[in-house]
Phi, psi and omega in degrees: 000134180274121187285135179295155178068019182305315186299310188286324176295318184297325184289346185249303187228006174048041179285344170254120186253118164254181182197188189244165177264090186239135180282175181276102182296333177296345182256007185303323184259011181265106187303323185280357179286118190292339186252028173300330183295342177285343177259337176201114184292353177282341182287136176249196179214147174289331181255147165274158182207161167222135184282152170287128185310127177067001180238000184291323182202103180246128183226131175227132185205135170226151175203147181186179181253010169207165187209196181302319183289348173280331182264317182260126184226163175294141183281119182273004183288163186286000184274357177150128185273000181262352179280156181247151179218190179252171180295347181273358180302129183297340178284349179264125183290163187299314183299316179293321182296323187259000186293339182274358179253149182260147172296136187100212183271127173266119189231147170223131174233158182199169184209148165224130178228132177233125176275112179287317176203141179208146176215148175224138184201155178272128176187163174056034175080014180194203179246136187236147176228147173228132185218148168233115185235151171245128185227148172220138176236145171217156176206151175216139179226114188236128181286152179304323183299334178294318180289323178295319177294320179299321176288336174064054182275123172079357180049044180261180172277145186235131168260090189286322176098232187240135181241131181227141171210141182202156177207148178219139178226135182201165174247153178224143171246116191240141177233120183241153177212134176225153179201160176282128175265337175201183180299331185250335187252132175231142180225156179205160178213158180219130177257134185234131171262123186253134177241107186284129174268314178185155176215139177226134177227128177234130181221134171237122183247149176052047181282126179223147180229127177234140180273125182271183184289338180269016180059035173241156181274128170265112184261133174239128184194158167250108185238142180206140175235130178236125179232127177244107182193138179297135176074012182274138173217154173271150168250142183239152176239141177267133182225144178280142172296147183276332189235007177207162180290154176108181184218167177215163177251147174215152179289125177234005181191169177226163178215149178229118181253094182084178179207168180174190178282118182260353181188162179230149179197182179225153177215163180213144170248139177230138181204162178207153173223148182226120179264103184293314178201192181295338185261323188243140173217152182227154181205160177203151180205146170246122184245147174060046168281100186189186184206161172230130177263114186267147184278343180215166178213093181275114191248144170229139179222159173269105184293319175274112184289342174236136179203163181266153183214135182287345185099163175281144183235142179296151179239130177280104186300320182297315183289336182265011174081023177109178183296318184299315180291318181295334181297328176299324178294318177293327177301318179297318180295319180293322177302314180291324179295320180291325173058041181277147176235139187295128177250003179076192183278122181264011183091186184287166173211160178239130182229157173278175181243000181091129182249143179242135175247123179243129174229126186226153174222134183231137178239123179260129181299124180297325185275349179207091189292350179279355182234132176223162177238135181231146175239121181243127171260121185239120183234123176260122181252102184207054175060231182297343183256018180291151176202165176226156177207141170248131184230124178257127183233147170253122189244124187235137178236078182292330181225161181298333183250010183220127175208175182161205178164188181234152180214158173231133181233152175215139184187211185298337183245025175093200185262155177204159178240141181228171183201163177207136167236124185232113181252123187214060171291166177301123177110335185206148176220132172224132177223152174211140180190181181200148171270339178229115179293130183292124181268212180294148180233157173285174180291341174277000181084013179270128178300133179292328172265155181278355180268113177201147176201156172209140180219125179208161179188162179226132185219155173261132185237159173203000000 
């Protein structure tokens, strides 16, 4: 079920998590990992395999520079130190309230990928793959000034800037082939047929807030939401003007009546690897060069570029039945802040799916061939949600049917540690790993940090 108010909740606290189809970077240099071809289509496998339906390769990943613990805090009021509140609680001083946010853009991106079916086999002079995958990507970018305004420090004027949130969900049918072009050079490519489920993009530009004579906020902004999805509609609420006669409508909810394929597209992966000598090898790949053409674009805009807003108000999480219920109250506040009005279907649109660039170098120890070290540069190119990471890994193959390793990464969202265990005797393969070790969690099971991932799968091999 698609949760209502997804757009507005996502732009503030991401209490509803969707995600992207990203492979396990910690496994890039692990030869026995069956899904290396998802990170570079030039990579083959010594074993053929077929995935167990819906269990062959499951990936969940989020990363960002702020998280749950920046928004949800212990309540300092005298009624109990075990209750939770938000950073906007009046008992929390300004410095403490805003210490979890970074100056500039506060971002979270994420992915969920599920392999419905996949197979890899040797034929036609190389290694071939067939895949059916379901993928979702999301991202949110919020300026520091938005949180400062929400806390309403000093009742001053605010130049908030630009607010972005977006999500895309689609299925892909992919056909890949790789082969040796020479003793040292191997190349591969993958063609993908894309079936779009839905895409949502929300943007507010040039957002400014000024306190007027009636102690209300005058908001100036250019705001627009574009949603491409079968059966999607906005819901509107009628509200009276505060300082003049009359009323206006604004979007305060969404609805989805049924689901289906909302768009079609194509994508391609390109990759190559080069073995310089027995010790050194290099590789590079461009993934997800593609587009989806959507059949509709349900648009909402703020027709009135200036409007009044009462401000954000703190929510008592305990009294609202927990974080999930309290998020609906914030969704209502965000809906009024965005001040969007339904403009109906604007016709089709074409969007990209986000491209990934991988560049790797691996060194195998001459005195102990079972151990190698690899350096992977991973760059996600997706507009406001772009990011980069460099990951150094130690890769060990103690047995012919067992390999894995440890990794350390640093990039746009700070440092992280990863790991992989890959078991692949003849007949069966099981792997589990992560690029971000899961840290402390809230009582609802939400990671306090926005950096978390898990990747696992089961396959039949021969």
